[in-house]
N, C-alpha and C positions, 0 to 999 in steps of 0.2 A: 547525589550519585544514584544511578539506576541500580536495580537489584544486583547487577553484575559488576558494580564498582566504577562504571564509566559515567561521565556527566550526561552524555547522550549515546544512543546506539543508532547507527545508520545501517539500513538493510536494503537489499535489492533482490528481485527475483523476476524471471520471465518464464511463464508457463503457457503451453499450448502453441498452436501455429495458426497461420492464416489470420483472417479478419477477427476471429473470436479469441485470439491470444490475449494474455494479460501481462502487463509490465507494471510492477509495483516498486516504488521507492518508499521506505519508511524512516521516520524519525521518531524515536522513543525517548522521552525525557521526563523528569520530575516536575511537578507543579512548583512554581517559583523559579524555574530555570529559563534560560533563553528559549528552550523548546516550547515552553508554555507561552512565552511572549510571542513567538512566531505563530503558534496555534491561534491565539486570540486575534492577532493582527490579520492573519489570512481570513478568519471567519468574518471579521468586521469590514473587509475590503473586497467584496465581490466586484467583478468587472464583466463586461459583455462576453458571454459565452463561458464564463468561469464563475461558478457560485459555490464556494466551499460550504460544506454542511456536515453536521454530526451524523455519523452512521448509526443505524438502528437495526436490531434483530427483528423487531416488530414495532408497529406504531406505538410510541410511548415507552419503548424499551431500548434505550441507547446501549450500545455495547460498552463494556468497561475493559480496559481504560477507555475514557472518552476518546473517540477517534475522529479526526477531521478528514473528510474525503475531499481531496483537491484534484479536479480533473486536469489532465495534461493535454487533452485535445478539446478545442472549442466545440461546443454542442452544435451539430449540423443536422437540424431537423428533428421531427417528433420521434422517429424510431431510434435514432442515436441518443436522444435525451432520455427516452424511456428505458433503454438498455443500460445507460450509464447510471441513472438515478434508481433503477430497479435492480436488475440482475447483478451488475458490477458492485453496486453499493451493498447489496445483501451478501455478496461473496466476500467483500472486505470485512463486513461485520462478523460473518461466520468465521473467517480466517483469524481475526483477533480473538474471538471466543475460543477457537481451537488452540491458539497459542497459550491462553490462560489454562484451559482444561488440560493441556499437555505439559504444563509446568515451565514453558518457555518464559512466561511472565508470571511471577508469583501472585496467586490469588489474593494474598494478604496485602498486596501493594497496589491493586488496581485503582483505588481512589486517589493515589498519590502520583499517578503517571498520566501522561498525555501522549497520544500518537498522532502524527501527521502521515497520511497515506496519499502519496501522489500517484494517481492511477491513469494509465493509458487505456482508453477504449477506442478502438478503431471506428471511425465513422461508418465503415462498411460492415460492422458487426451485425450478425443476423440470427444468431442462435443463443437465446437467453440462457438456456441451461448450460451450454458450453462456457459462456461468459461468466456465469455464476461459479461453476466448478473451477475454472482457471483463475479467477480472482481470489477465490477462497484459498486455493493451494498457494498461489503466489504471495498472498498476504502472510499466511502462516510461515512460509519459507523465508520471506524477507525478514520477518521478526526473528526467526531462529538464526538466520545468517548474521543479523545485527548482534544478537546475544553471543554468538560464537566468534564474532569479528572476522567473518568470512567475506570474501575469499582471503586466503593467505597471500602474503607477498610472493611466495614461490609460484602460486597459481597465476597471479597477475603477470609475472615475468614469463611464465611458460606460454600464456595466451598471447603475449606480444609477438610470438613467432607467426601468428596468423590472425590478425584482428579481423573480426567479422561480427555481424549481427543479423537478425531476421530481415533487415532491409538492405543489407550490403553483404555480398558474398565474399568480399575481400579480394585482394589482388591475386591474380592467377599466375 
């Protein structure tokens, strides 16, 4: 069980707007769980345009809990690759560390947990600092949402009245 009594915690967050926005999905689970199996499988099975890797705060300093960065957009050129592997990855690592520092993830349990972060970086992203900030906040928020089991069912049902997202304005 995770620190909050669940076998896994699922989180989601979207922060920012335009090409530099961040969309994060997280899976947090214990070592020895299905989440760890998925973590190891994803790490061991890269494919063209998608190469999962362990996030770091600095070279040689992986964030804890160990976090696997899985890109949701195939890498499209050097700029997109550098922003994904650089600013977005650093933002995810910082967001995980923020979640530990803020008590969302108990520091005493970081070695027993694994995180998968599925990360959207728009191929048109062009502002490394905005991408870093947005991914940091989206990661911390996704983990907090997972810990709190958000959104509530009431929020989901209320949103049903006008489904939309940053790429679809919804029916008018």
